[in-house]
Every structure is written in structure tokens, then in C-alpha cells.
N, C-alpha and C positions, 0 to 999 in steps of 0.2 A: 548724539552722537547716532544713532537709526535716521533722522531724519535727514543728515548732511551723508548718509550712505544713499538713501533712499535718490533725495536730489545727483549725486556724480554718476548711478547708476542711469537713472532718467538721463541728465545731459548726453551723457556717451551714447545713450542707445539712439538718440537724436541724431545722435551728429553718425553714429554707424550707420543711420537707413540714411543713406543718399541715392540719390536714382542711378546711382548704377548693381545697389541691389539684386539680389532677386530671393521670391520668396523659395528660399527651401526649405526642408522638417530639417531638424536639430539633428547631429551627428549621433550615431546610436551608442548608449550608455555602453562604458567597458571598463568591468570594475579592475580598482588596484590590484595587483598579488607582490604579494612579499617581495619576490622577485625582483619586481618592479621596479620598487622603490629606492629611490636617491640615497644618498649620504644628507645632501636639506635632509630630504622626508626623515632619515632615521633621525637626523638630530632632534628633525621638533618633535618626533615623536615621545623622544626623554628627555624631551625639556631642556636642550641643551638651546642657546639665544642664537641667534643667525652671526654675530661677530666673533662667537669662536670655531665657524665651520669653518673650516681651512678651505681657500679660494684654487688651490692645486694639492690632493687628497694626497697624490704622490710622493708628490718632495715634501710635505707639511710636514714638521717635527710631531705637531698634532695629531696627526690620520690616526699615528699606532695607537695614543691615549683617548679618543674617539670612541674607534672602534672595540679596542684589545677585548677580550672575550665578551664581543656584547655578540656576536654570531653563533656564540657555542651555548647563547645562554637562557635557558627559560624563562626568567623573567623578562629579559628585553626581546623574545619573541611574545611571549605574553601581553608587554607593551607594544610593541608593534600590530597586535591580530588585532589590537583593541583601539589604538589609530586608524587603521584602513577599515575596520569595521563602520569607525567614525566618517571616514572619508569617502566610502563609498556608499552609505547613508546618506550622506549629504549629496553629490555628484550626479545619486538616482534620484532625489529630490528636484534638483533644477534640472533634471531631463526629463520630468516626468511634468514641468512644469513650461519649460519649453516647447516642449511633445503636444498640450495641450492648447496653450493658446497657437501655436501652428496653428491647431487645426479647427480653432475657433474664430482665425486671423480676418473672415467671412460676417458674423453675426455684426449684425444690426443694434445690436442691444448695448448700451452706457457701459463702457469701460471697466469699471469698479464691478456692474453685475457679472460679468465677463470673468474677471480677476480673482471674484469669491466663486464664482463656479469652477473654475482651474485650482483656487485651493482648497474646494472643497473634496474634487476628481484625487489629486494628490496628496490629501492629507497636511496640506503645510499652513504655518501661518504667518511667511512672510508675505503680508500684504504688499509692500512697494515690489519684490523681485516680479510677484505677479500680474502687479498693473503695467511694470517693464517689458515684461515678455512681450504682453498683450497691445502694450502699443506699441512692439518694434515691431511684430508680423500685420499690424492694422495699418501702420504705412507703409512696413513690405509689400502687403496684397492693392494698396491704391498710387502702388509706384511714386512714393514718398520716399 
């Protein structure tokens, strides 16, 4: 499954770097907050399957069942906080990898060497994400 995701990510990066792309720094990391969580995020944090999340929460009968007591429930708040901590850690990690790959876009070293340096700097273990980011910014810097 990891190889499939890597191949999909690599193909996405290759198609995203067209001739009209410009090398710009990745957008600054903005942590998610509890007040900014959507209904889908809250359901995800609570383990509710996506098929059970109502499309139109204001008119769906299951909306009240899904949200009833959750906003004032200390246990749900704890679940939300741990979900946000995991989500923000992942977003911060992705930002670090993207930012370091952006800074290394003009390096002439092998891509795997640069990807390992990016992983070491960010403390990451996802080599495919690092390689994809390095490839994305290297292609962009070359005008591809």
C-alpha cells in the first residue's frame, strides 16, 4: 500500500509541475483549532464512519444524535484535543518537508541524498514524501 501511495504521489507531483508553475515557498503552517473543526473532522475524531456523517447537518435527523452532548462532554473534548494534536503534528511535519525541499531545490546532489537530508532535518520517516517534495521543487526550479 505504501508503494501505491508513493507512486500516486509521484505521478501527482509530476503532473502538477507544468510549464506555468512558479517556484514559490510552501504556505506557512497554520495549526488547526477546535473552533475551526468541521463536522466531518469531529466525526473523524470520534470514529464515526463518513457514511454516517449527514450531508446537510441543519436538516439531517442524525445531526442531533451525532452532536448531542458532544460539545460539553469532557471526554469528547479530550478526544478532539488528541485528534488535533496528531493532525497538527502531521501538518507541521508536511510543512517542514515541503519547506526544506523548497530550500534545497537548486542543490545538485542526488535526489535520494537530498531527501535523506530533508528527512533528517525534519525528523521524518516518510522517504516517499521527501522524495516527492524534492522532485516537485527540483522540477519547478528547472522550469519543468
